[in-house]
C-alpha positions, -999 to 999 in steps of 0.1 A, spaced: -391 -42 -834 -368 -70 -846 -345 -79 -817 -316 -81 -842 -317 -43 -847 -333 -32 -814 -317 -4 -795 -323 15 -763 -359 25 -758 -373 1 -784 -403 -21 -775 -403 -58 -782 -431 -83 -785 -441 -97 -751 -439 -64 -732 -402 -58 -731 -384 -25 -733 -348 -25 -744 -324 -9 -719 -294 -16 -740 -278 -40 -765 -254 -62 -746 -239 -82 -775 -243 -105 -804 -230 -141 -805 -228 -165 -834 -264 -177 -828 -281 -149 -808 -286 -113 -799 -284 -104 -763 -303 -75 -748 -307 -60 -714 -345 -55 -710 -372 -47 -685 -407 -62 -687 -437 -40 -683 -447 -59 -651 -414 -55 -633 -386 -31 -625 -359 -58 -626 -334 -57 -654 -331 -90 -672 -313 -105 -701 -332 -115 -732 -312 -138 -754 -329 -141 -788 -320 -165 -817 -305 -144 -845 -325 -163 -870 -351 -191 -869 -324 -217 -878 -309 -212 -843 -342 -217 -824 -335 -253 -815 -301 -244 -800 -317 -219 -777 -345 -243 -768 -319 -268 -758 -299 -242 -738 -331 -232 -720 -340 -268 -711 -305 -273 -696 -305 -240 -677 -340 -246 -663 -326 -277 -646 -296 -260 -631 -298 -244 -596 -264 -229 -586 -255 -195 -571 -228 -191 -598 -248 -201 -628 -271 -176 -645 -307 -183 -636 -332 -192 -663 -366 -174 -659 -384 -188 -690 -382 -197 -727 -405 -177 -750 -410 -165 -786 -401 -130 -797 -406 -120 -833 -409 -157 -844 -376 -167 -828 -368 -185 -796 -357 -163 -767 -344 -170 -732 -352 -147 -704 -323 -148 -679 -313 -132 -647 -286 -106 -654 -251 -121 -649 -235 -88 -638 -225 -55 -651 -194 -68 -668 -176 -100 -678 -145 -114 -663 -127 -106 -695 -135 -69 -693 -126 -68 -656 -92 -83 -664 -87 -58 -693 -97 -28 -671 -82 -38 -638 -53 -60 -649 -42 -86 -624 -67 -95 -597 -58 -95 -560 -48 -128 -545 -80 -128 -525 -101 -123 -557 -82 -150 -576 -87 -175 -548 -124 -167 -544 -131 -166 -581 -111 -198 -586 -131 -216 -559 -164 -204 -574 -154 -216 -608 -143 -250 -595 -176 -253 -577 -195 -246 -609 -174 -272 -629 -179 -298 -601 -216 -291 -600 -219 -294 -638 -199 -326 -638 -223 -341 -612 -252 -330 -633 -237 -346 -664 -234 -313 -683 -204 -301 -702 -204 -263 -707 -179 -266 -736 -170 -228 -738 -160 -216 -703 -139 -185 -709 -136 -150 -694 -161 -137 -719 -187 -162 -707 -183 -154 -670 -201 -124 -656 -192 -106 -624 -222 -98 -604 -230 -88 -568 -239 -115 -543 -266 -108 -517 -238 -99 -494 -227 -72 -518 -193 -87 -527 -184 -97 -562 -192 -132 -574 -188 -151 -607 -218 -160 -628 -213 -185 -656 -235 -181 -687 -238 -191 -724 -246 -228 -723 -253 -229 -760 -227 -257 -767 -236 -279 -737 -253 -306 -758 -225 -306 -785 -211 -341 -786 -178 -346 -768 -163 -360 -800 -167 -326 -816 -134 -311 -805 -138 -280 -827 -168 -267 -808 -163 -235 -788 -139 -207 -792 -104 -217 -803 -79 -201 -779 -61 -183 -807 -93 -169 -821 -105 -156 -788 -95 -120 -786 -88 -121 -749 -67 -152 -750 -49 -143 -783 -34 -111 -768 -20 -133 -739 -5 -160 -762 31 -166 -754 56 -155 -782 69 -182 -804 
């Protein structure tokens, strides 16, 4: 089955069963999958067309070097239906954007903890010489730490090798649906 149209229960090349479609970005399809050899639910991020293969290869190379408790873990880079795919640890059941939409304001404790986690990620990336270029609530998952409490998981490093001079890369704040609804009135 072509990952671009795969739905729950479909089988993909490489021994993956689709649990559900998570989303579609500008360069890739994102599926929650389970491999035949495991019970673990993982994310399979597949280039939406072969022209985007190089971008995912680059993202996989960067993610493979990063080891941080608040950055999604890269398992491997592979080929699915002739397109590059990244097999990633699941970043959580929902994004920070969805949490804010459903719950509204976060408690002071959560704001402090999430803020500290995000600052740690940004400092780590700076020390590693990597610019994420698209940190936003939609690219931050909320998962469960081993302690059972919620923790942030930053994902989507597809723009990390975009030159700093390219100031148009990423989601413009007024085009981002989450940020646009919070834009101050003029």
